[in-house]
N, C-alpha and C positions, 0 to 999 in steps of 0.2 A: 520291825516290831510286830509281834503277833499279840493282839489284845484278846484275852480269854474272857474277861468280864470286867466290870468297872474297878476291881481291886486286884487284878492279877494280869500280868503280861509276861511275854518272853522277849528278851532283847539280845542283841549280839554281843554287847559289851556294857560295862558300867558307864554311867554318864554323870555329869556334874549336876546334882539335884538342885543346887542353889542357883544355878545359872540358866537352866533350861526349863521348858514347860512340858517336857515329855517324860513318861507317858501319863502321869497323874497330876500334872501341875507342879508348881514350885514346892519343894519340901525343904526342911531345915537340917536334914542330915541323911546320910546313907552309909551302908556298910556292904562289903562283899563277904559272904559266908560260903564256905565250901563243904559240900556233902561228900563223905567218904563212902567207900564200898560198904562199910559196916552200917552207915546211916541208911543207905539204899536197901540193904538186906533187911534191916529192921522195919522199914516202911513196907517192903514186900511181905513181911511176916505179920502185918497188922498192927505194928507199933506206931507211935507218933514220935516225931522229933520236935523237941521244944527249943526255941531260940530266944535268948535274952536280947532285948532291944534297948540299948542305951541305959541299962539299969533301971528302966521305968516300965517297960511293957514286955510281954512274951507273945510269941507267935507259935502256934501249934501246926506242924506240917504233917499231913497224912497223904497216903496214896489213894487216889480215887478208886472206889470199889467198882467191880464189874457191873455194868448196867446203870451206875449212878450218873445222873445228868450233870450236876455241877457241885462245886464245893459248898458245903453247908456250914459256913463260918458262923461264929458267934456274933460278929459285928462289934461295933464300938461299945465298950462298957458291959458286954456280956451276956 
């Protein structure tokens, strides 16, 4: 596992989020989402990819800009 910050990590494979404590502690659900070449092209062209999470939340994915230090997420609640 490569931890990028407290809310983002790179792992080799999905893991059972209800049975393990890695990398963010126990969670109540998890999904695998696959980005296509079209998604990656959109990110490279300055677009965002928005992901529906369990019909309750959304996550906005963007490509880190040149020279930008870290992701500037909105955090919980906005």
